[in-house]
N, C-alpha and C positions, 0 to 999 in steps of 0.2 A: 443116175432115170429115178427107181426106186424110191430116195431118199425126197425127188419129186416131187410124185407118186401118193408120197405119203405127208408132205406139205398139204395136197392139195385138198387131200381127204381132213384132213384135221381141218382144215379151212370149211370143205363142206358139211360137218358134223357143229363147228358154231353157230354155220350157217341157218342151222336147220333149227338148234335149241337156240340160236337168239330170237328166228322166226316166231317160231312158238312160245317158246318164255315171254317171247314182248305182248301180249295179250296177255299172258298167263298170268305173269307179274301188276302189269295195267291193271287187268280186274282187281288182281285182290286189293289193287291202294284206290281203285272209286267203291269197291263196297261202303270204304267210309264214308265216305267222298260225294257219291249219289243216291246211296241207301238213305232212306228216312226212316226207315223204323224198319223193323224184325225180319218181315216178312221181302220185300224189297234189299237186304244184303241175303237171306238167306236164295232168291230166283239171284244172285248176282253173282254167287261163289254155287250155287248150283249149275250154273252157265257152261263149268270149267270143271265140275265137277269128275265125270266120267275121263275125264283125258291131263287130269294139272299132274298126272304124278306119276305118265310113262313120259310128259317130255323129260321131268327130270334125270331119265333116262339115257339121253342126246350127250349131254357132261358129264353123268358117268363113262358114258362110252368117248368122248374125245379124252378127256383124263387118263382110261384107257392108255390109248392110242399114241397120247404122247407119253405116257410108263414105255408102251413097248416100242415106238418108235422113235424116239430120240428121247435114248433115259438122262442125257447128262443137262438139256432143256428141262423138262419136268425133275430134278436134283432141284438146278437154281431154280427156276420160278420158286416152286411149293415150300422150296427152304426161303429165300425170298419173299415172296409175298404171305410166309404164313398167316403173320396177325392177322390179315385181310381177309385168306382165304378161311382163318381158322369162325370170324364175324359171321361171315357167308355161307355156309355151314349149319353154326348156332340156329341166323336167321331161314335159314333151310328148313331145318328141323321143327322149330316153334313154326313156324306157318306150317307144314306140313300136321303136326299133334292139331294144332287150332283148327281144319278143315275139318276131324279124326273128332274132338272132345267135345265143339263150341254147343252142338243141340244135345252135348246128351243130357243136360240137365232145363228143367224152364226158367232157372231162374235171371231175371236181367244183368245183372250183377253177372253173371258167371260167359252171359256169351257177350257182351260187349267187351268184358275184358281179351278175350278168345278175337274178339274183331280186332280190337288193337293190335294183338299178335300178327292178325293176318294181314296190318297193313303195316307195319314197318318191317315184319316178316317180305312183303314183297313189295318195299322201298331201301335198302339195305343194302341186297343181291344186285339191279341194277346199276346201285352208284358207287357199290366198290368195281363192280365190271368196267365203267367210265374210268373207273382212275388206273384201273388197271392196264388197261387194252392204252391209256393216252400215253404210261410210264412204256409201256411193249415200243410206241413208236417214235419216243423221244429217248428213252438209253437211258439206263440207272447205276449203280455206280459195280459194275462183275470185277472185277480182279484178273490176274493171269492166269489163278488156276481156275476159272468157272468161276470166282465163290462172291456171290453178296454176298461184299459189303458195309451195304447202308444200315440204315432201321425202318419202322414202318412209316415214320413220322416225311422219311426222307419224299415216300414217295404220296406227299400229299405238295398242292401246287396250286397256286389259281388255274391251272393248265389241266390240271388233273383230277383237280374237282369239276370246274367247266363241262371235261366229259360229261362226270357224272350227274351233274345235274340235267346234258340234256339225251343221254339216252334215260333216265327216265322219264325229259318230257314224251322223248317219241315212244316211251312204252305205255306212258299213260294216255297220250291219243291213239298209240295201236288199239291200244285195250278197251278203248273209248266208243272204239267205230267195232271192233268186236263185237259189243253188247248191242250197236244197235241191229247185226244180226241177229241177235240169238234173244230177246228181252222185244216186248210187244209194250203197246200205251205206254202210260205216262214215265215207265221206268227209261223205254226205249226212247222215248224222246230231249230226256235230262242227260243220258248220253250220248245224242248228237247236238244237244246244246253243250256240254262241254266244250265234244270234241271242237265245234266250232269257235272255242272261245281258246284252247291249248294251242290252234295248232299255229297261228302269229310268236304265241311262245317261243315254240319248237322252233320254226323255220328261222327266227332269230337266236339262238343260244345255238344248234350247231351252226350260223353262217359265223358267227363271233371265232366258234372253234376254232373252224377253217382257216380261217385269218392271223389265227394264232397257231397253229401249226402250218404254217409255213413261215415264222421267226423260232417255234422250241423243236421241227424238226427237221428229218434232210427230205423229209417225202420231195417238195421242189425241186431242191439244187439232182437229186437224184433222177426227178418224170420232166423235169420243166415244168413251166411258172401255166400251162396247159398237161393236169396230170393224165388227160386223160377218161374217154368218154368213161365208164362207172363213174367214179365219184364224181361228174358231172351230171348224167343219169341219175341217178341220188340225188339228190339238189332238184330237177326236173321232178320227179318224180312226185316229192316234200312238195315241194310247190304247188302240183299240179290236183292235193287234198282241197283245201277248202273251198275248189273249183265246183268241182266233183259231189264233194257233199251238198250245195247249194245245188244243183242240177239232182241231187236226192236220188244220188248212186253211191248209196253204202258199199255195194259191194267192191264195185269199182276203188271207192274211197281208202276203206281195208286192204285189198291189194297191192295198194297205190305203197301206202305206210311199210306192208310187207316187202317189198323191193325194195323200198330207201335204207328198211333194215339189210338185206341179202348186200346189197350193194354194196352198203357203205362201211359191212364185215366183209367182204370182200377187196373194198378198197385198206382196210387196215391191216391182210396179210398180205397184199401185193404191195406196198411200202418196205414192208418189212424185210420180202423174199429178195436173197435166197434167208437170207439172217431170218434169227428166230429170239431173240433175244438182242438186244443192243448195248455197251458199253458204252459207258459215258465218260468214264476213266479212262479210254483205249478203244479208236474203231476195232483195229487189230485181237482187243481179247473179247471182242463178239463172236456171239453163239450163232452160228450154220447149222443150214440141215446137211451139212460135210460135220463138220467136227461133232454134232450132240446124237446121229445115230447113232441105231444100233448096226450088226456085222450086218454081210450079206444073205446068208441065212436067214439070215430072221426076218428081217424082212421079206424076201419070198414066205416063207410056212405064211407070215401076213396078210399078205395081201390076199394069197388061196385062200382062207378062212375069210375075208374080208370079201371077197368077191363071194362065197358061197353061199355068207351068212345075209350080206347087206337087202339082201332084194328082197328076203320074207320079212325082215327087220319094215322096210319103208312099204311094202306092202300093208300090212296090217295094224300100222300107222295111221293109215289112210281107208283102208275098212273101219276101223275103230272113228274116227273122224264123217263117213259114210253113214256109219251107225243110228251117230249120235248128232247129226248135223240139223235137227228139227228146233225151233225157236222152247227157251222156258217159260213158263206163266206162271201163275201162284197157285193154277189151276191144278199141278201137277207135284204130285208126287217127292217132298225138299225136306230129306237127310240132313244136308249140312247145317 
């Protein structure tokens, strides 16, 4: 029972991370794509300036929850995906430093360098997350002793790379709609125009990924050709976005891209349960919530702590977004 509860809690933490970090990464990439001047890029970055560092807490908490609740999962995942996680960590560090350093000097070359670091620091993590999630769904070489016996290059395949590109496109769409709600004037128009152009590409990439999942994973064999309302609803939510943009309902379009991210994350974890890592060598060697979890006492203590602290964390996050809910304009004080 507690193993299932903590699997759900880990899922919830990743839902929060991907939903919030989705527009965060998208905005970071868009700072170079739609930002035509230094002022434009400063406005774009300032739209996430007060909240970006708080979003990273969701990832740290998710990693800590896996470490404490499912130590065997943590050990196999972080050792097997070590190089991918190392690259992701460096990208996140460089991105965070760039946010703080880009405006420390008036030099155009200085700022351009940090702007490119922000761009690639926002591009690489969703690309790698897509690769990682696709491999979790498809399976990775895990031996009888729960050790990962592959290499970094074994994680790369047309299927996993497509997953990474799909997430990048989805986050770009999510971020452009976020900017349409946080900016004004020509910058807002450019964000909406970009969302209109990238919408079809995002839908197409995700459709191809779903089709490939039929051949690459056991999702459909476990749940049937109709995998349930969760993934189907994710598809309908994404397809509604162009119509909502055309109708001028930017807020609802943003909610629908967010719903697509939430339901897609749920779909990934649904396809895994009760497994947490699938062995491509032998299904019997897969890690599950039962053979990868901590003892019952540890899970009980963690449950008490989580139930006590989580409401305060959620309340603080909601309050933060409410305080910084206004649109950002060039007339505002720009620090980034």
